C-alpha positions, 0 to 999 in steps of 0.5 A: 719299662725303666727309663734312663737317667734324665738330666735337666738344665741347671740355672746358670751361675750368677754373673757380675752383671746380674748382681749389679742389676739385683743391687739396683733393683734393691735400691729402687725398692722391691717389685714383683718383677725384681723378685723374679730375677733370672728365674724365667718360670716365676711371673713378673706380675702375678696378681695379688692376692692369689693362690700359692704354688708351693713348688721351688726349683727350676722346671726341667728343660731340654731332652734326655740323652736319646733326644726324647722329651720328658714329662707327664701327660694329662690326656683328658681334662676340661679347663673350661667346662664351667662354660658348658651345660648352660654355664651354671653346672660347674661353679667357678672359673679357671681364671678371671681378670677380676682376680681369684675371689671372682674366679673361685666362688660358688654358683649363686643358687648354692647359697646359703647351704648348697641345698640347690646343688641339684646335680650333685645329689642326682648323681651322688645321692645325699642332699648336696649341702655344703658351705658355698664360700670359696676364696679365701676359706674353701671349707668344703670345696674343691674336694675330691668328691665334689662334681660341680666345683672348679678344680682347674684354677690356672695356678693349680694347673701351674703347680701340675706343670711345675711338678713335671707335667708337660702335655695337657689335653683340654677337651672342650666339652658340653651336652645339650640335653643336660643343659636343657633339663638342668634348671639353672643356666645363663645361656643357650644349649647349642653345643657348637656355640659352647665349644667355640666359646671354650676354645676362645677362653683357652686362648684368653687364658694363654694371653692372661698368663703371658701378661704375667710374664711380660707379653705374648709368647712368654708364659708357660701355658702354650697352645700348640697346633702340631707335634713339632711345635709341642716338642719345642715348647716342652724342650723349653720346659713349658706346658704344651696344651692341645685342644680336643672335643668331647661332646654328644652331638658334634656338628649337630649329628644327633639322631632321633628315632634312629634318623640322622639329623646331619649330613656329610656336608655338615661333617666336613664343615664341622671338621674344618671349623674345629681344625681352624679353632686348633682342635687336633683330637676329638670324640665322635660320640659321648654319653648318648648314641648319635648319628655317628656311633653308639656309646659305651654305657655308664653304670650305677645311678649316673648310668640311669640318669644318662639313659634318661637323657638318651631317651629325651635326646633321641627318643630311644633308650640304650639297646643291648645284645650279647657280646661276640668277643671278649670286649664288653660295654659297661653294665648299664646303671639300673639304680633309681635316680631323680632324673627319672622324674623327667620322663613322660608319664607312662615311660620307664627305663627298661630292664636289661639282661645281665649277659647282654652287655654290648650296645647294638649300635656301632659305627654308622655310615656317617660315622665312618665318613667322619672317621675318614675325614679326621684321617684326611685332616691328620686328626687323632680319634678318641675311642673312649666312650665308643661302643665295642662295636664302633671301636672295633670298626674304627680299629679295623679302618685304622689298621687297613690304612696303617693310621696311628692316630688313636687315643684312649685317654681315661679308662673308657676303653675295654682293656682287651683293645690295648694291644691293637691300639699300641700295635697301631702306634696309638696312645693309652692313658688311665683315669686318675684313680687312687694310687693303689688302683692306678698302680694295679691297672698300670701293672696289668698292661706293663708287659705291653708297654715294654713290648711296644716301647711306649710311655703311659698317661693319666686322664684327670677328667677334672671338671668332667663330672667324676670323682677323684682319688679319696684320701688314704688317711694320715696313718696310711702305709707309705703315705706322702711325706712333705716336702718331697722332690719332683720326679726329675729331682730338680724341684721341691714340692710342699703342701699346696695353699690357696687362701686360708686352706692348705691341702694334704693329699693324705687327708684331703685326696686329690681335690684339684689339679694342683695336687697331681704332683702329690698323687704321682708321689703317692703312686711312687710310694704305693706302686713303685718307681717303674710306674712313675717312669712309664708316666714320665715317658708319656710326653714322648709317646703322645707326641709320637702318636701325634707325629705319626698321624701328621706324617701318614700318607694314604697308600695307593690302592693297586686294586682300584679299577683293576680287572676282576673275575670270580667263580660266580656272581649272584644274579639280581634283576635290579642291581649288579653284583659283578666282580668289578664292583669289589674294586670300583672304589665305591663302598656302596657297591659290592660283589656277591657270590652264589650261596656255596662255600668254595668261591673265589674272587681274582684281581689282575693288577695289570703288572707285577707289583710288590704286595704286602697288605690286602684289605677286605671290607665284607658285607654281612655275608662274610668269609669265616675261613678263607685265604689270600693267594698271590701269583705272578702268572695267574696259574701258580698260586701261593698262600700269603695269608689265611684265617679260619676265624673271620668275623666280618667287618673290615679285615686286614691281611699283612704279610711279607712283601711279595711280587705278584700280578694276581691276587685271589681271595679264596673262600672256604667256609661261609660265616652265614647261609648266604654266599660271600660278599665284599664291598671293596678289596684293597691291595697295597705294597705295604 
């Protein structure tokens, strides 16, 4: 998709008054505030010494000719993860009131030569040795392949903003098990305590930047609580920051030996608290299976280490089965790792069949309760890290409700889900791969973005314990040439310098978040302008998804409490499987037919309504081939929708709105040896 031309607001001509003020300022002597002059994007009191930004020119403001906001989206970053995992896994801080030298220093146990950088060699191999000195020399870090050093210093985030980024999702992140087994820590491992601290520090960072610009509300870093506020911030040329959560046991919802350690009340209280902190998107599971859902696996040595953590946290290793569709979870990492030493004597990581790449665990009943709770609060759900089985159920639920609030932010979703996400109105971003891989993957889904008219995002995952683009080399074809212009054409971007170190993307790779503009320029040279144009349309598409979630209204279920009859009902002396159980509004009850193919369930809506959508929540006994039929008189029927490939779960039948009083589900071919069984049938006008 090629974006239209995007005008930006130029600086106003210098007036006589401003010239007089400039002369007066020169007479009084140079100060930080006078140096800034009328340039609203330059702070009046930046600390000294500090990192350079190395971008000149005014950031673009306003909207394009169609009234759309513009800019790049980092849909997955971890500004404050140095406060996670016990506080000593990620070294350095995003900001410090004591200055850059305090913020950008290594963990004390990494001195004198990095020998005790344990997490690096557990996950990457090698010995972890490095020069620990940060400011001002930065000999060995930050680096594209360092997993434990600060890559999100505020001035580097500022450079990404100056280079065209307009949305940043700050995922508050931690993992209680990693914290508990990691030997170096200076705080407890409770996940929610860490999440609260990271949220507070994000607001503190906003205040820290505001102070440089003259007071509250004046800085470029703006935490936003709704999509309208985000649009206002972006139109002003500033960075809209959204809080998300990525943690393994939200609300304390871990599971031990498959027994949930939380309740629905815990989920409601947890969602309310997070919403009050400003959180608007979140993951329900991450790395370890929990009481809400199963996870998508990790590969290689990192996968083995996390599977060990899975056992230590839950009492069970990951369990696999053969996949039933084209979607697959990642192959489980089987490489040996130092983490295996933490297992009890006699316990070993199991071996897995190569053709069984799906997690047996999907979305649990508590997980479904949490999903519906997020929908009620108009929050967006991250499906990356969810198992295939869990993701499929989430998409079924969202499709049944026409709810658009689904995000895939960093390439942890099977690409076969992409069209379902776009069809819902959701948003997709790709992990920050090297420019060649990123461009190739972007082009694989280019036709879908064109079809649905959407932009694209990237998820840098900085400070998220992952690698970043390696250098392509000083002699690489189409390498980045410094200085270069920003995508909108209004800024000039040169090599980034902090202290005594200057980074060049060609030879250093994407060492920190400040090199995002350089990486995008590399994508332009390698992948072409169309990929970058799609990325530049990311801000508008992300806010479309968010706004659609906020505006969503739960549809009226015309079938709830309606009269229902059926061809048969399974007899049971303990409970009832009567037809009315499928329309009683209770997901724990169900209608069940006799054990034969030709069966039907008929619902009388009581009056004629426009019917355009029917949802069917199947029990394990599902229909493989069935029809949804409509009638105004209960005698003459017409087929509105049919399938011969039903696979159970939650099905949504959509069709042109049709007047009907009666709705009939006609079963033709069973998917099991049992009969047909429906927990709930929903009938909606649209």
